[in-house]
CHARMM internal coordinates of N, CA and C (Angstrom, degrees):
IC EDIT
DIST 1 N 1 CA 1.4529
DIST 1 CA 1 C 1.5260
ANGL 1 N 1 CA 1 C 109.52
DIST 1 C 2 N 1.3103
ANGL 1 CA 1 C 2 N 116.09
DIHE 1 N 1 CA 1 C 2 N 144.49
DIST 2 N 2 CA 1.4552
ANGL 1 C 2 N 2 CA 122.02
DIHE 1 CA 1 C 2 N 2 CA -177.19
DIST 2 CA 2 C 1.5276
ANGL 2 N 2 CA 2 C 111.61
DIHE 1 C 2 N 2 CA 2 C -78.73
DIST 2 C 3 N 1.3310
ANGL 2 CA 2 C 3 N 115.46
DIHE 2 N 2 CA 2 C 3 N 150.22
DIST 3 N 3 CA 1.4569
ANGL 2 C 3 N 3 CA 121.01
DIHE 2 CA 2 C 3 N 3 CA 175.31
DIST 3 CA 3 C 1.5252
ANGL 3 N 3 CA 3 C 111.02
DIHE 2 C 3 N 3 CA 3 C -76.01
DIST 3 C 4 N 1.3310
ANGL 3 CA 3 C 4 N 115.81
DIHE 3 N 3 CA 3 C 4 N -15.74
DIST 4 N 4 CA 1.4612
ANGL 3 C 4 N 4 CA 121.17
DIHE 3 CA 3 C 4 N 4 CA -173.74
DIST 4 CA 4 C 1.5213
ANGL 4 N 4 CA 4 C 111.01
DIHE 3 C 4 N 4 CA 4 C -102.03
DIST 4 C 5 N 1.3318
ANGL 4 CA 4 C 5 N 117.67
DIHE 4 N 4 CA 4 C 5 N 125.41
DIST 5 N 5 CA 1.4623
ANGL 4 C 5 N 5 CA 120.10
DIHE 4 CA 4 C 5 N 5 CA 173.50
DIST 5 CA 5 C 1.5278
ANGL 5 N 5 CA 5 C 109.69
DIHE 4 C 5 N 5 CA 5 C -86.00
DIST 5 C 6 N 1.3153
ANGL 5 CA 5 C 6 N 117.67
DIHE 5 N 5 CA 5 C 6 N 156.53
DIST 6 N 6 CA 1.4565
ANGL 5 C 6 N 6 CA 120.88
DIHE 5 CA 5 C 6 N 6 CA 172.19
DIST 6 CA 6 C 1.5328
ANGL 6 N 6 CA 6 C 106.85
DIHE 5 C 6 N 6 CA 6 C -64.57
DIST 6 C 7 N 1.3142
ANGL 6 CA 6 C 7 N 117.27
DIHE 6 N 6 CA 6 C 7 N 132.98
DIST 7 N 7 CA 1.4650
ANGL 6 C 7 N 7 CA 121.24
DIHE 6 CA 6 C 7 N 7 CA -172.72
DIST 7 CA 7 C 1.5211
ANGL 7 N 7 CA 7 C 109.98
DIHE 6 C 7 N 7 CA 7 C -140.14
DIST 7 C 8 N 1.3168
ANGL 7 CA 7 C 8 N 116.79
DIHE 7 N 7 CA 7 C 8 N 148.72
DIST 8 N 8 CA 1.4664
ANGL 7 C 8 N 8 CA 122.08
DIHE 7 CA 7 C 8 N 8 CA 175.85
DIST 8 CA 8 C 1.5299
ANGL 8 N 8 CA 8 C 109.44
DIHE 7 C 8 N 8 CA 8 C -69.11
DIST 8 C 9 N 1.3226
ANGL 8 CA 8 C 9 N 115.38
DIHE 8 N 8 CA 8 C 9 N 144.01
DIST 9 N 9 CA 1.4643
ANGL 8 C 9 N 9 CA 121.15
DIHE 8 CA 8 C 9 N 9 CA -178.89
DIST 9 CA 9 C 1.5277
ANGL 9 N 9 CA 9 C 111.36
DIHE 8 C 9 N 9 CA 9 C -59.14
DIST 9 C 10 N 1.3087
ANGL 9 CA 9 C 10 N 116.78
DIHE 9 N 9 CA 9 C 10 N -35.70
DIST 10 N 10 CA 1.4708
ANGL 9 C 10 N 10 CA 121.18
DIHE 9 CA 9 C 10 N 10 CA 179.63
DIST 10 CA 10 C 1.5339
ANGL 10 N 10 CA 10 C 111.20
DIHE 9 C 10 N 10 CA 10 C -59.64
DIST 10 C 11 N 1.3361
ANGL 10 CA 10 C 11 N 116.64
DIHE 10 N 10 CA 10 C 11 N -39.59
DIST 11 N 11 CA 1.4649
ANGL 10 C 11 N 11 CA 121.28
DIHE 10 CA 10 C 11 N 11 CA 179.43
DIST 11 CA 11 C 1.5267
ANGL 11 N 11 CA 11 C 111.08
DIHE 10 C 11 N 11 CA 11 C -70.62
DIST 11 C 12 N 1.3219
ANGL 11 CA 11 C 12 N 116.55
DIHE 11 N 11 CA 11 C 12 N -37.85
DIST 12 N 12 CA 1.4722
ANGL 11 C 12 N 12 CA 120.37
DIHE 11 CA 11 C 12 N 12 CA 179.46
DIST 12 CA 12 C 1.5237
ANGL 12 N 12 CA 12 C 109.45
DIHE 11 C 12 N 12 CA 12 C -66.04
DIST 12 C 13 N 1.3291
ANGL 12 CA 12 C 13 N 117.27
DIHE 12 N 12 CA 12 C 13 N -44.81
DIST 13 N 13 CA 1.4532
ANGL 12 C 13 N 13 CA 121.11
DIHE 12 CA 12 C 13 N 13 CA 178.48
DIST 13 CA 13 C 1.5279
ANGL 13 N 13 CA 13 C 110.49
DIHE 12 C 13 N 13 CA 13 C -61.04
DIST 13 C 14 N 1.3219
ANGL 13 CA 13 C 14 N 117.93
DIHE 13 N 13 CA 13 C 14 N -42.94
DIST 14 N 14 CA 1.4595
ANGL 13 C 14 N 14 CA 121.50
DIHE 13 CA 13 C 14 N 14 CA 178.22
DIST 14 CA 14 C 1.5304
ANGL 14 N 14 CA 14 C 111.16
DIHE 13 C 14 N 14 CA 14 C -60.89
DIST 14 C 15 N 1.3292
ANGL 14 CA 14 C 15 N 117.19
DIHE 14 N 14 CA 14 C 15 N -40.34
DIST 15 N 15 CA 1.4683
ANGL 14 C 15 N 15 CA 121.04
DIHE 14 CA 14 C 15 N 15 CA 178.74
DIST 15 CA 15 C 1.5284
ANGL 15 N 15 CA 15 C 110.48
DIHE 14 C 15 N 15 CA 15 C -65.13
DIST 15 C 16 N 1.3278
ANGL 15 CA 15 C 16 N 117.38
DIHE 15 N 15 CA 15 C 16 N -40.71
DIST 16 N 16 CA 1.4721
ANGL 15 C 16 N 16 CA 120.70
DIHE 15 CA 15 C 16 N 16 CA 178.49
DIST 16 CA 16 C 1.5306
ANGL 16 N 16 CA 16 C 110.46
DIHE 15 C 16 N 16 CA 16 C -64.02
DIST 16 C 17 N 1.3212
ANGL 16 CA 16 C 17 N 116.72
DIHE 16 N 16 CA 16 C 17 N -41.62
DIST 17 N 17 CA 1.4640
ANGL 16 C 17 N 17 CA 120.04
DIHE 16 CA 16 C 17 N 17 CA 179.42
DIST 17 CA 17 C 1.5318
ANGL 17 N 17 CA 17 C 110.87
DIHE 16 C 17 N 17 CA 17 C -65.74
DIST 17 C 18 N 1.3285
ANGL 17 CA 17 C 18 N 117.32
DIHE 17 N 17 CA 17 C 18 N -37.24
DIST 18 N 18 CA 1.4778
ANGL 17 C 18 N 18 CA 120.75
DIHE 17 CA 17 C 18 N 18 CA 176.33
DIST 18 CA 18 C 1.5200
ANGL 18 N 18 CA 18 C 111.14
DIHE 17 C 18 N 18 CA 18 C -64.90
DIST 18 C 19 N 1.3393
ANGL 18 CA 18 C 19 N 117.36
DIHE 18 N 18 CA 18 C 19 N -29.27
DIST 19 N 19 CA 1.4658
ANGL 18 C 19 N 19 CA 122.05
DIHE 18 CA 18 C 19 N 19 CA -177.93
DIST 19 CA 19 C 1.5220
ANGL 19 N 19 CA 19 C 112.97
DIHE 18 C 19 N 19 CA 19 C -87.76
DIST 19 C 20 N 1.3165
ANGL 19 CA 19 C 20 N 117.61
DIHE 19 N 19 CA 19 C 20 N 13.49
DIST 20 N 20 CA 1.4545
ANGL 19 C 20 N 20 CA 120.19
DIHE 19 CA 19 C 20 N 20 CA 173.35
DIST 20 CA 20 C 1.5152
ANGL 20 N 20 CA 20 C 116.19
DIHE 19 C 20 N 20 CA 20 C 101.22
DIST 20 C 21 N 1.3146
ANGL 20 CA 20 C 21 N 118.45
DIHE 20 N 20 CA 20 C 21 N -3.48
DIST 21 N 21 CA 1.4601
ANGL 20 C 21 N 21 CA 121.03
DIHE 20 CA 20 C 21 N 21 CA 175.86
DIST 21 CA 21 C 1.5171
ANGL 21 N 21 CA 21 C 108.62
DIHE 20 C 21 N 21 CA 21 C -76.25
DIST 21 C 22 N 1.3152
ANGL 21 CA 21 C 22 N 116.90
DIHE 21 N 21 CA 21 C 22 N 145.49
DIST 22 N 22 CA 1.4677
ANGL 21 C 22 N 22 CA 121.44
DIHE 21 CA 21 C 22 N 22 CA 175.85
DIST 22 CA 22 C 1.5281
ANGL 22 N 22 CA 22 C 108.52
DIHE 21 C 22 N 22 CA 22 C -127.88
DIST 22 C 23 N 1.3237
ANGL 22 CA 22 C 23 N 115.46
DIHE 22 N 22 CA 22 C 23 N 154.80
DIST 23 N 23 CA 1.4565
ANGL 22 C 23 N 23 CA 120.43
DIHE 22 CA 22 C 23 N 23 CA 178.57
DIST 23 CA 23 C 1.5171
ANGL 23 N 23 CA 23 C 108.56
DIHE 22 C 23 N 23 CA 23 C -82.36
DIST 23 C 24 N 1.3207
ANGL 23 CA 23 C 24 N 115.72
DIHE 23 N 23 CA 23 C 24 N 116.49
DIST 24 N 24 CA 1.4642
ANGL 23 C 24 N 24 CA 122.90
DIHE 23 CA 23 C 24 N 24 CA -179.43
DIST 24 CA 24 C 1.5300
ANGL 24 N 24 CA 24 C 110.27
DIHE 23 C 24 N 24 CA 24 C -81.14
DIST 24 C 25 N 1.3375
ANGL 24 CA 24 C 25 N 115.62
DIHE 24 N 24 CA 24 C 25 N -45.20
DIST 25 N 25 CA 1.4627
ANGL 24 C 25 N 25 CA 121.33
DIHE 24 CA 24 C 25 N 25 CA 176.39
DIST 25 CA 25 C 1.5200
ANGL 25 N 25 CA 25 C 108.27
DIHE 24 C 25 N 25 CA 25 C -159.84
DIST 25 C 26 N 1.3427
ANGL 25 CA 25 C 26 N 114.98
DIHE 25 N 25 CA 25 C 26 N 164.87
DIST 26 N 26 CA 1.4525
ANGL 25 C 26 N 26 CA 120.63
DIHE 25 CA 25 C 26 N 26 CA -179.26
DIST 26 CA 26 C 1.5192
ANGL 26 N 26 CA 26 C 109.44
DIHE 25 C 26 N 26 CA 26 C -142.35
DIST 26 C 27 N 1.3210
ANGL 26 CA 26 C 27 N 115.77
DIHE 26 N 26 CA 26 C 27 N 135.59
DIST 27 N 27 CA 1.4510
ANGL 26 C 27 N 27 CA 122.95
DIHE 26 CA 26 C 27 N 27 CA 173.27
DIST 27 CA 27 C 1.5207
ANGL 27 N 27 CA 27 C 106.44
DIHE 26 C 27 N 27 CA 27 C -131.95
DIST 27 C 28 N 1.3143
ANGL 27 CA 27 C 28 N 116.98
DIHE 27 N 27 CA 27 C 28 N 106.10
DIST 28 N 28 CA 1.4628
ANGL 27 C 28 N 28 CA 120.70
DIHE 27 CA 27 C 28 N 28 CA -174.92
DIST 28 CA 28 C 1.5137
ANGL 28 N 28 CA 28 C 110.05
DIHE 27 C 28 N 28 CA 28 C 63.86
DIST 28 C 29 N 1.3268
ANGL 28 CA 28 C 29 N 116.07
DIHE 28 N 28 CA 28 C 29 N -127.82
DIST 29 N 29 CA 1.4689
ANGL 28 C 29 N 29 CA 119.65
DIHE 28 CA 28 C 29 N 29 CA 179.10
DIST 29 CA 29 C 1.5267
ANGL 29 N 29 CA 29 C 111.82
DIHE 28 C 29 N 29 CA 29 C -90.35
DIST 29 C 30 N 1.3262
ANGL 29 CA 29 C 30 N 118.14
DIHE 29 N 29 CA 29 C 30 N -2.38
DIST 30 N 30 CA 1.4669
ANGL 29 C 30 N 30 CA 121.75
DIHE 29 CA 29 C 30 N 30 CA 179.48
DIST 30 CA 30 C 1.5213
ANGL 30 N 30 CA 30 C 109.49
DIHE 29 C 30 N 30 CA 30 C -86.99
DIST 30 C 31 N 1.3257
ANGL 30 CA 30 C 31 N 115.43
DIHE 30 N 30 CA 30 C 31 N 115.22
DIST 31 N 31 CA 1.4623
ANGL 30 C 31 N 31 CA 120.81
DIHE 30 CA 30 C 31 N 31 CA 178.17
DIST 31 CA 31 C 1.5230
ANGL 31 N 31 CA 31 C 108.08
DIHE 30 C 31 N 31 CA 31 C -112.14
DIST 31 C 32 N 1.3180
ANGL 31 CA 31 C 32 N 116.78
DIHE 31 N 31 CA 31 C 32 N 128.94
DIST 32 N 32 CA 1.4586
ANGL 31 C 32 N 32 CA 120.74
DIHE 31 CA 31 C 32 N 32 CA 174.94
DIST 32 CA 32 C 1.5157
ANGL 32 N 32 CA 32 C 106.81
DIHE 31 C 32 N 32 CA 32 C -94.42
DIST 32 C 33 N 1.3296
ANGL 32 CA 32 C 33 N 115.51
DIHE 32 N 32 CA 32 C 33 N 118.24
DIST 33 N 33 CA 1.4583
ANGL 32 C 33 N 33 CA 121.78
DIHE 32 CA 32 C 33 N 33 CA -178.89
DIST 33 CA 33 C 1.5165
ANGL 33 N 33 CA 33 C 109.01
DIHE 32 C 33 N 33 CA 33 C -100.64
DIST 33 C 34 N 1.3078
ANGL 33 CA 33 C 34 N 115.77
DIHE 33 N 33 CA 33 C 34 N 146.80
DIST 34 N 34 CA 1.4547
ANGL 33 C 34 N 34 CA 120.54
DIHE 33 CA 33 C 34 N 34 CA 179.38
DIST 34 CA 34 C 1.5310
ANGL 34 N 34 CA 34 C 109.61
DIHE 33 C 34 N 34 CA 34 C -134.52
DIST 34 C 35 N 1.3188
ANGL 34 CA 34 C 35 N 114.31
DIHE 34 N 34 CA 34 C 35 N 151.10
DIST 35 N 35 CA 1.4629
ANGL 34 C 35 N 35 CA 121.60
DIHE 34 CA 34 C 35 N 35 CA 177.81
DIST 35 CA 35 C 1.5238
ANGL 35 N 35 CA 35 C 106.63
DIHE 34 C 35 N 35 CA 35 C -153.37
DIST 35 C 36 N 1.3314
ANGL 35 CA 35 C 36 N 117.52
DIHE 35 N 35 CA 35 C 36 N 137.18
DIST 36 N 36 CA 1.4714
ANGL 35 C 36 N 36 CA 119.10
DIHE 35 CA 35 C 36 N 36 CA 179.30
DIST 36 CA 36 C 1.5370
ANGL 36 N 36 CA 36 C 111.35
DIHE 35 C 36 N 36 CA 36 C -53.97
DIST 36 C 37 N 1.3154
ANGL 36 CA 36 C 37 N 116.05
DIHE 36 N 36 CA 36 C 37 N 141.06
DIST 37 N 37 CA 1.4663
ANGL 36 C 37 N 37 CA 123.96
DIHE 36 CA 36 C 37 N 37 CA 178.27
DIST 37 CA 37 C 1.5305
ANGL 37 N 37 CA 37 C 114.08
DIHE 36 C 37 N 37 CA 37 C 66.76
DIST 37 C 38 N 1.3189
ANGL 37 CA 37 C 38 N 117.61
DIHE 37 N 37 CA 37 C 38 N 17.57
DIST 38 N 38 CA 1.4647
ANGL 37 C 38 N 38 CA 122.39
DIHE 37 CA 37 C 38 N 38 CA 175.68
DIST 38 CA 38 C 1.5220
ANGL 38 N 38 CA 38 C 108.34
DIHE 37 C 38 N 38 CA 38 C -132.83
DIST 38 C 39 N 1.3124
ANGL 38 CA 38 C 39 N 116.16
DIHE 38 N 38 CA 38 C 39 N 152.98
DIST 39 N 39 CA 1.4613
ANGL 38 C 39 N 39 CA 120.59
DIHE 38 CA 38 C 39 N 39 CA 173.00
DIST 39 CA 39 C 1.5284
ANGL 39 N 39 CA 39 C 108.57
DIHE 38 C 39 N 39 CA 39 C -72.06
DIST 39 C 40 N 1.3290
ANGL 39 CA 39 C 40 N 117.37
DIHE 39 N 39 CA 39 C 40 N 150.60
DIST 40 N 40 CA 1.4590
ANGL 39 C 40 N 40 CA 120.59
DIHE 39 CA 39 C 40 N 40 CA 176.37
DIST 40 CA 40 C 1.5232
ANGL 40 N 40 CA 40 C 109.41
DIHE 39 C 40 N 40 CA 40 C -59.35
DIST 40 C 41 N 1.3181
ANGL 40 CA 40 C 41 N 115.49
DIHE 40 N 40 CA 40 C 41 N 150.43
DIST 41 N 41 CA 1.4612
ANGL 40 C 41 N 41 CA 121.53
DIHE 40 CA 40 C 41 N 41 CA -178.90
DIST 41 CA 41 C 1.5199
ANGL 41 N 41 CA 41 C 108.46
DIHE 40 C 41 N 41 CA 41 C -129.20
DIST 41 C 42 N 1.3363
ANGL 41 CA 41 C 42 N 116.98
DIHE 41 N 41 CA 41 C 42 N 129.33
DIST 42 N 42 CA 1.4610
ANGL 41 C 42 N 42 CA 121.33
DIHE 41 CA 41 C 42 N 42 CA 178.43
DIST 42 CA 42 C 1.5269
ANGL 42 N 42 CA 42 C 108.48
DIHE 41 C 42 N 42 CA 42 C -93.61
DIST 42 C 43 N 1.3266
ANGL 42 CA 42 C 43 N 115.40
DIHE 42 N 42 CA 42 C 43 N 118.41
DIST 43 N 43 CA 1.4603
ANGL 42 C 43 N 43 CA 123.08
DIHE 42 CA 42 C 43 N 43 CA 178.47
DIST 43 CA 43 C 1.5277
ANGL 43 N 43 CA 43 C 105.97
DIHE 42 C 43 N 43 CA 43 C -101.69
DIST 43 C 44 N 1.3249
ANGL 43 CA 43 C 44 N 117.35
DIHE 43 N 43 CA 43 C 44 N 107.59
DIST 44 N 44 CA 1.4664
ANGL 43 C 44 N 44 CA 121.73
DIHE 43 CA 43 C 44 N 44 CA -170.39
DIST 44 CA 44 C 1.5208
ANGL 44 N 44 CA 44 C 112.23
DIHE 43 C 44 N 44 CA 44 C -115.93
DIST 44 C 45 N 1.3150
ANGL 44 CA 44 C 45 N 117.27
DIHE 44 N 44 CA 44 C 45 N 59.34
DIST 45 N 45 CA 1.4588
ANGL 44 C 45 N 45 CA 121.16
DIHE 44 CA 44 C 45 N 45 CA -178.79
DIST 45 CA 45 C 1.5190
ANGL 45 N 45 CA 45 C 110.08
DIHE 44 C 45 N 45 CA 45 C -131.28
DIST 45 C 46 N 1.3268
ANGL 45 CA 45 C 46 N 116.12
DIHE 45 N 45 CA 45 C 46 N 146.77
DIST 46 N 46 CA 1.4590
ANGL 45 C 46 N 46 CA 121.17
DIHE 45 CA 45 C 46 N 46 CA 172.26
DIST 46 CA 46 C 1.5302
ANGL 46 N 46 CA 46 C 107.34
DIHE 45 C 46 N 46 CA 46 C -77.94
DIST 46 C 47 N 1.3273
ANGL 46 CA 46 C 47 N 117.04
DIHE 46 N 46 CA 46 C 47 N 147.70
DIST 47 N 47 CA 1.4652
ANGL 46 C 47 N 47 CA 121.87
DIHE 46 CA 46 C 47 N 47 CA -173.90
DIST 47 CA 47 C 1.5279
ANGL 47 N 47 CA 47 C 114.25
DIHE 46 C 47 N 47 CA 47 C -54.31
DIST 47 C 48 N 1.3090
ANGL 47 CA 47 C 48 N 118.71
DIHE 47 N 47 CA 47 C 48 N -37.15
DIST 48 N 48 CA 1.4628
ANGL 47 C 48 N 48 CA 121.39
DIHE 47 CA 47 C 48 N 48 CA -176.03
DIST 48 CA 48 C 1.5157
ANGL 48 N 48 CA 48 C 114.91
DIHE 47 C 48 N 48 CA 48 C -85.77
DIST 48 C 49 N 1.3161
ANGL 48 CA 48 C 49 N 118.73
DIHE 48 N 48 CA 48 C 49 N -5.75
DIST 49 N 49 CA 1.4689
ANGL 48 C 49 N 49 CA 121.69
DIHE 48 CA 48 C 49 N 49 CA -178.03
DIST 49 CA 49 C 1.5203
ANGL 49 N 49 CA 49 C 111.75
DIHE 48 C 49 N 49 CA 49 C -68.67
DIST 49 C 50 N 1.3296
ANGL 49 CA 49 C 50 N 115.79
DIHE 49 N 49 CA 49 C 50 N 144.70
DIST 50 N 50 CA 1.4647
ANGL 49 C 50 N 50 CA 120.90
DIHE 49 CA 49 C 50 N 50 CA 170.90
DIST 50 CA 50 C 1.5200
ANGL 50 N 50 CA 50 C 108.00
DIHE 49 C 50 N 50 CA 50 C -85.10
DIST 50 C 51 N 1.3142
ANGL 50 CA 50 C 51 N 116.24
DIHE 50 N 50 CA 50 C 51 N 133.98
DIST 51 N 51 CA 1.4584
ANGL 50 C 51 N 51 CA 121.67
DIHE 50 CA 50 C 51 N 51 CA 174.57
DIST 51 CA 51 C 1.5208
ANGL 51 N 51 CA 51 C 106.71
DIHE 50 C 51 N 51 CA 51 C -108.85
DIST 51 C 52 N 1.3145
ANGL 51 CA 51 C 52 N 115.94
DIHE 51 N 51 CA 51 C 52 N 123.34
DIST 52 N 52 CA 1.4578
ANGL 51 C 52 N 52 CA 121.77
DIHE 51 CA 51 C 52 N 52 CA -176.25
DIST 52 CA 52 C 1.5211
ANGL 52 N 52 CA 52 C 113.13
DIHE 51 C 52 N 52 CA 52 C -79.60
DIST 52 C 53 N 1.3293
ANGL 52 CA 52 C 53 N 115.91
DIHE 52 N 52 CA 52 C 53 N 171.29
DIST 53 N 53 CA 1.4649
ANGL 52 C 53 N 53 CA 121.92
DIHE 52 CA 52 C 53 N 53 CA -177.54
DIST 53 CA 53 C 1.5278
ANGL 53 N 53 CA 53 C 114.31
DIHE 52 C 53 N 53 CA 53 C -56.80
DIST 53 C 54 N 1.3232
ANGL 53 CA 53 C 54 N 117.45
DIHE 53 N 53 CA 53 C 54 N -41.05
DIST 54 N 54 CA 1.4739
ANGL 53 C 54 N 54 CA 119.56
DIHE 53 CA 53 C 54 N 54 CA -178.22
DIST 54 CA 54 C 1.5226
ANGL 54 N 54 CA 54 C 111.48
DIHE 53 C 54 N 54 CA 54 C -64.95
DIST 54 C 55 N 1.3350
ANGL 54 CA 54 C 55 N 116.26
DIHE 54 N 54 CA 54 C 55 N -44.59
DIST 55 N 55 CA 1.4585
ANGL 54 C 55 N 55 CA 119.78
DIHE 54 CA 54 C 55 N 55 CA -179.53
DIST 55 CA 55 C 1.5319
ANGL 55 N 55 CA 55 C 110.05
DIHE 54 C 55 N 55 CA 55 C -68.17
DIST 55 C 56 N 1.3207
ANGL 55 CA 55 C 56 N 117.57
DIHE 55 N 55 CA 55 C 56 N -37.36
DIST 56 N 56 CA 1.4681
ANGL 55 C 56 N 56 CA 120.32
DIHE 55 CA 55 C 56 N 56 CA 176.80
DIST 56 CA 56 C 1.5248
ANGL 56 N 56 CA 56 C 110.77
DIHE 55 C 56 N 56 CA 56 C -61.58
DIST 56 C 57 N 1.3164
ANGL 56 CA 56 C 57 N 117.25
DIHE 56 N 56 CA 56 C 57 N -38.92
DIST 57 N 57 CA 1.4671
ANGL 56 C 57 N 57 CA 120.69
DIHE 56 CA 56 C 57 N 57 CA 178.05
DIST 57 CA 57 C 1.5256
ANGL 57 N 57 CA 57 C 110.46
DIHE 56 C 57 N 57 CA 57 C -64.25
DIST 57 C 58 N 1.3316
ANGL 57 CA 57 C 58 N 116.74
DIHE 57 N 57 CA 57 C 58 N -38.55
DIST 58 N 58 CA 1.4679
ANGL 57 C 58 N 58 CA 119.87
DIHE 57 CA 57 C 58 N 58 CA 177.35
DIST 58 CA 58 C 1.5247
ANGL 58 N 58 CA 58 C 111.44
DIHE 57 C 58 N 58 CA 58 C -66.62
DIST 58 C 59 N 1.3232
ANGL 58 CA 58 C 59 N 116.55
DIHE 58 N 58 CA 58 C 59 N -42.17
DIST 59 N 59 CA 1.4691
ANGL 58 C 59 N 59 CA 120.71
DIHE 58 CA 58 C 59 N 59 CA 177.56
DIST 59 CA 59 C 1.5220
ANGL 59 N 59 CA 59 C 109.45
DIHE 58 C 59 N 59 CA 59 C -61.30
DIST 59 C 60 N 1.3274
ANGL 59 CA 59 C 60 N 116.52
DIHE 59 N 59 CA 59 C 60 N -42.94
DIST 60 N 60 CA 1.4663
ANGL 59 C 60 N 60 CA 121.37
DIHE 59 CA 59 C 60 N 60 CA -179.41
DIST 60 CA 60 C 1.5220
ANGL 60 N 60 CA 60 C 111.43
DIHE 59 C 60 N 60 CA 60 C -62.03
DIST 60 C 61 N 1.3194
ANGL 60 CA 60 C 61 N 116.40
DIHE 60 N 60 CA 60 C 61 N -38.16
DIST 61 N 61 CA 1.4651
ANGL 60 C 61 N 61 CA 120.47
DIHE 60 CA 60 C 61 N 61 CA -179.63
DIST 61 CA 61 C 1.5300
ANGL 61 N 61 CA 61 C 111.06
DIHE 60 C 61 N 61 CA 61 C -59.71
DIST 61 C 62 N 1.3159
ANGL 61 CA 61 C 62 N 117.00
DIHE 61 N 61 CA 61 C 62 N -36.80
DIST 62 N 62 CA 1.4606
ANGL 61 C 62 N 62 CA 121.49
DIHE 61 CA 61 C 62 N 62 CA -177.72
DIST 62 CA 62 C 1.5188
ANGL 62 N 62 CA 62 C 113.99
DIHE 61 C 62 N 62 CA 62 C -89.02
DIST 62 C 63 N 1.3305
ANGL 62 CA 62 C 63 N 117.05
DIHE 62 N 62 CA 62 C 63 N -24.53
DIST 63 N 63 CA 1.4698
ANGL 62 C 63 N 63 CA 119.51
DIHE 62 CA 62 C 63 N 63 CA -171.80
DIST 63 CA 63 C 1.5241
ANGL 63 N 63 CA 63 C 114.45
DIHE 62 C 63 N 63 CA 63 C -114.33
DIST 63 C 64 N 1.3331
ANGL 63 CA 63 C 64 N 117.86
DIHE 63 N 63 CA 63 C 64 N -16.22
DIST 64 N 64 CA 1.4574
ANGL 63 C 64 N 64 CA 120.21
DIHE 63 CA 63 C 64 N 64 CA -176.86
DIST 64 CA 64 C 1.5126
ANGL 64 N 64 CA 64 C 113.56
DIHE 63 C 64 N 64 CA 64 C 85.05
DIST 64 C 65 N 1.3263
ANGL 64 CA 64 C 65 N 117.01
DIHE 64 N 64 CA 64 C 65 N 10.15
DIST 65 N 65 CA 1.4669
ANGL 64 C 65 N 65 CA 121.36
DIHE 64 CA 64 C 65 N 65 CA 178.57
DIST 65 CA 65 C 1.5247
ANGL 65 N 65 CA 65 C 109.91
DIHE 64 C 65 N 65 CA 65 C -64.68
DIST 65 C 66 N 1.3287
ANGL 65 CA 65 C 66 N 116.95
DIHE 65 N 65 CA 65 C 66 N 142.91
DIST 66 N 66 CA 1.4717
ANGL 65 C 66 N 66 CA 122.04
DIHE 65 CA 65 C 66 N 66 CA 177.96
DIST 66 CA 66 C 1.5186
ANGL 66 N 66 CA 66 C 109.46
DIHE 65 C 66 N 66 CA 66 C -120.66
DIST 66 C 67 N 1.3287
ANGL 66 CA 66 C 67 N 118.15
DIHE 66 N 66 CA 66 C 67 N 155.16
DIST 67 N 67 CA 1.4715
ANGL 66 C 67 N 67 CA 120.24
DIHE 66 CA 66 C 67 N 67 CA -178.73
DIST 67 CA 67 C 1.5159
ANGL 67 N 67 CA 67 C 113.50
DIHE 66 C 67 N 67 CA 67 C -55.35
DIST 67 C 68 N 1.3288
ANGL 67 CA 67 C 68 N 118.35
DIHE 67 N 67 CA 67 C 68 N -36.35
DIST 68 N 68 CA 1.4699
ANGL 67 C 68 N 68 CA 119.13
DIHE 67 CA 67 C 68 N 68 CA -178.45
DIST 68 CA 68 C 1.5271
ANGL 68 N 68 CA 68 C 112.33
DIHE 67 C 68 N 68 CA 68 C -76.48
DIST 68 C 69 N 1.3469
ANGL 68 CA 68 C 69 N 118.95
DIHE 68 N 68 CA 68 C 69 N -5.93
DIST 69 N 69 CA 1.4668
ANGL 68 C 69 N 69 CA 121.93
DIHE 68 CA 68 C 69 N 69 CA 175.54
DIST 69 CA 69 C 1.5253
ANGL 69 N 69 CA 69 C 111.31
DIHE 68 C 69 N 69 CA 69 C -74.54
DIST 69 C 70 N 1.3247
ANGL 69 CA 69 C 70 N 115.71
DIHE 69 N 69 CA 69 C 70 N -22.59
DIST 70 N 70 CA 1.4582
ANGL 69 C 70 N 70 CA 119.87
DIHE 69 CA 69 C 70 N 70 CA -178.90
DIST 70 CA 70 C 1.5017
ANGL 70 N 70 CA 70 C 109.41
DIHE 69 C 70 N 70 CA 70 C -77.84
END
COOR INIT
IC SEED 1 N 1 CA 1 C
IC BUILD
């Protein structure tokens, strides 16, 4: 079983913002997030979309997000 639950994109974005990421710019639903000492990350989801466990694991790999951050 995966450590990651299916989660709404709005909740994932909120967790990233709580963890120190900030929105650098936005074009439509594509938000470029930035954090010191990390490469920029493009978050390309609509707020109401469900993000599955596999995609959450990929996001975590790039951002340092953990399951308990949600």
